[in-house]
VMD Tcl script that draws the C-alpha trace (Angstrom):
set ca {
  {-26.15 -14.99 35.35}
  {-29.82 -14.74 34.85}
  {-31.36 -12.90 31.35}
  {-31.25 -9.34 32.30}
  {-28.05 -9.60 33.62}
  {-26.56 -10.93 30.77}
  {-28.62 -7.94 28.12}
  {-27.60 -5.22 30.90}
  {-24.37 -6.83 30.88}
  {-24.65 -7.46 26.23}
  {-26.04 -3.57 26.04}
  {-22.92 -2.10 28.48}
  {-20.44 -3.82 25.74}
  {-22.05 -2.46 22.66}
  {-22.16 0.61 24.08}
  {-19.22 1.07 25.18}
  {-17.47 -0.31 21.37}
  {-19.93 3.01 20.46}
  {-18.26 5.30 21.97}
  {-14.87 3.96 20.64}
  {-14.33 5.94 17.79}
  {-11.18 5.12 15.73}
  {-8.73 7.68 16.15}
  {-8.11 9.34 12.47}
  {-5.20 10.16 9.95}
  {-3.58 13.21 12.38}
  {-4.33 11.56 15.27}
  {-2.74 8.92 14.17}
  {0.38 10.93 12.73}
  {0.65 13.40 15.76}
  {0.75 9.74 18.13}
  {3.93 9.43 15.85}
  {1.33 6.11 14.69}
  {2.62 4.56 10.72}
  {0.38 5.90 8.20}
  {0.34 5.02 4.74}
  {-0.58 6.21 1.43}
  {-3.39 4.48 -0.62}
  {-3.80 6.24 -4.29}
  {-2.83 9.34 -2.92}
  {-4.58 9.81 0.45}
  {-3.68 8.97 3.86}
  {-4.78 6.35 5.69}
  {-4.39 4.19 8.66}
  {-2.28 1.13 8.70}
  {-5.69 -1.05 9.12}
  {-7.34 0.52 6.41}
  {-4.73 0.34 3.70}
  {-4.50 -3.88 4.52}
  {-8.85 -3.84 4.55}
  {-8.53 -1.57 0.86}
  {-5.52 -3.70 -0.99}
  {-7.46 -6.40 0.87}
  {-10.59 -5.53 -1.31}
  {-8.92 -4.30 -4.75}
  {-7.03 -8.08 -5.38}
  {-9.62 -10.17 -3.92}
  {-11.47 -10.35 -7.41}
  {-8.68 -10.09 -9.58}
  {-7.10 -13.73 -7.70}
  {-10.21 -15.40 -7.74}
  {-11.67 -14.60 -11.36}
  {-8.00 -15.78 -11.98}
  {-8.14 -18.78 -9.42}
  {-11.61 -19.83 -11.78}
  {-10.16 -19.10 -15.05}
  {-6.99 -21.88 -14.47}
  {-4.25 -18.85 -14.05}
  {-6.09 -16.64 -16.66}
  {-6.66 -13.81 -16.06}
  {-8.01 -10.48 -17.51}
  {-5.92 -8.06 -18.22}
  {-8.20 -5.43 -16.14}
  {-7.67 -7.61 -13.43}
  {-3.64 -7.64 -14.53}
  {-3.58 -3.92 -13.98}
  {-5.82 -3.57 -10.68}
  {-3.15 -6.80 -9.60}
  {0.00 -4.13 -10.96}
  {-1.45 -0.95 -9.54}
  {-1.61 -2.99 -6.28}
  {2.00 -3.91 -6.78}
  {3.15 -0.23 -6.87}
  {1.29 0.32 -3.81}
  {2.81 -2.04 -1.89}
  {6.17 -1.47 -2.88}
  {5.71 2.60 -1.79}
  {4.29 0.99 1.71}
  {7.63 -1.25 1.49}
  {9.67 1.81 1.52}
  {7.55 3.82 4.29}
  {8.46 1.58 6.44}
  {11.98 0.80 5.57}
  {12.52 4.65 5.30}
  {11.20 4.52 8.77}
  {12.93 2.32 10.76}
  {16.19 3.72 9.26}
  {15.23 7.45 11.50}
  {14.26 5.23 14.28}
}
mol new
graphics top color blue
foreach p $ca { graphics top sphere $p radius 0.5 }
foreach p [lrange $ca 0 end-1] q [lrange $ca 1 end] { graphics top cylinder $p $q radius 0.2 }
display resetview
């Protein structure tokens, strides 16, 4: 395959990716897909996982660097995220019982 054909294929793929939009929370709800709550906002599962990961990275890295010790602010972030995990877990269990 020539260089121009490869570039054309890459351009086509990139255009298709740009055209594909993430579905909104409203669309997910209409399609009966899971929607989670993160600090009062409804988010899609992928977004929720990103938020959990972003929230835990710094506190856990700090704890590693301090050989198990942690700052109180990091402890609070971890506890808040644990509550989010517990709420999501409860919502998943409730959803499974309703199916």
